[in-house]
N, C-alpha and C positions, 0 to 999 in steps of 0.2 A: 375926711369925708370919703366914703366909698360910693361909687356909682355902679349901677347895674346897666349893662349895655346889651341890648338885643341885637344879634347879628343875623339880619335877614339876607337871604340870597341863596344861590345854588348850593346844592348839597353834594355835588359830584367831584369836588376837589378839596384840598386842604387849606383853603384861604382862612378859615376860622382859626386854625392852629397857628398860622402865620401871625394873625392879629394878636392872639393871646401871647405868643412868644415875644413879639415886639413890644407889647404893652408891659410885659414883665421886665424886659431889658430897660425900659424907661422908668421902671418902678412906679407905674401908675396904679392907683388903688381902684382897680376895676374888676367887677365880676361879670362874666359873660354867660348869656343864655341865648337860645335860638331854637329853630325848628328841629325836629327829629332828623338827625343826619344819617341814621341807619335806614337806607332806602327800603329794604325789604320789610322792616318793622313798620315804617311809615305806610307802606302799601297794604300791609296785612292787619293792622291794628283793629280795624272795624270788625273783621271776622273773628279775631282773637277775643274780642270783648262780647260781641253780639251773636257770634255763631256764623256758620256758613250762609252766604247770601245767594239768591237765585240767579246770579249772573254777574258779569264784569261791571256793568253800570252800578248795580246795587252794592257790590264790593267796594268800588271806588267811592260811592256816595257815603257809605258807612265810615270808611277810612278818613274821608274829608271832614266829616262831622267831628271826629275825635281830634284830628290834627288841627282843625280850626279852633276848637275849644282850647287846646294846649297853647296854640299861638296867642290867642286872646289873653289868656291868663298871664303868660310870661311877658307879653308885650306891655300889658297894663301895669305890671310890677316893675318894669324897666324905667330907668331915668332918661335914657337916650337910645335911639335906634340908628344903627349903621346898616344901610341897604347897599349891598354890592351887586352891581350889574356887570356880569362878565361878558366876554366876547363869544364864548363857545356854545353855551346852552340857551335854550329859549328861557325867557326871564319873566314868565307870567306870575309865578309865585312871589318873586322879588317885587314886581310892580304892585301886586295885591298887598303885600306886607308894608311897603313904603306908603301906599295910599292909606292903609289902616292906621299906621303910626301918625301920619299927618292929621287924619280925622280925629284921632285921640288926643291931638295937641301935644304929642311927644316931640321933643327936639330930635330932628332927623338929619342925618348926614348921608348923602348919596355918594357912592363911589361909582364912577362910570368912565369907560374909555372915551377918547375923543370921537370915535366914529358913532357913538350913541348920543352925541349932543342934540342933534335934531329930533330923533324919535322920543327923547326923554325931556324935551324942553319945558313942557307944562309941569311935569312932576318935579323937575329940578327947581322950577320957579316957586313951587309950594314948599319945598324942603328948606330947612334953615341954611344949609350950605351944600354945595356940590363940589366934590374933589375928584381927582383922577387916580389917586393911589391910596393904599392902606396907610402908608406913612403919613400922608397929608391928613387923613381922618384922625389918626392918633395924635398928630400935632394939634388939631382942633381940640381934642379932649384934654391934652396936656395943658393947653392954655387956660382951661378952667381952674387949674391948680396954681397958676402963677399970680 
């Protein structure tokens, strides 16, 4: 049985590649999807499809519409969602994606550092499980196959 895992979270570092490598090392039959990680493409996709917008607000709005559609389709097709809350960047998109996954009744694993226990307490309570590391999240998935 192969599972599709949506990797929600910041797009400014290589955490997704780390997850993929570690899953491969564990021989877990997982396919990974997630948000558009090419930041410029994510910001410009609305204008690439719809043409130039009359200002920054409208450019962002058009890009958001396309990105939200993409996220919805990929998340709905996923079996599990891993939402990583990092320490360095603002985590609005991660919170939105984790909330959407929970609302869709997708099994959700939240990864968050200790210093975010309090700010994420309600979201963590709604997720299936909250862990502190990528390794712990992968162990949860590995347990499915035992």
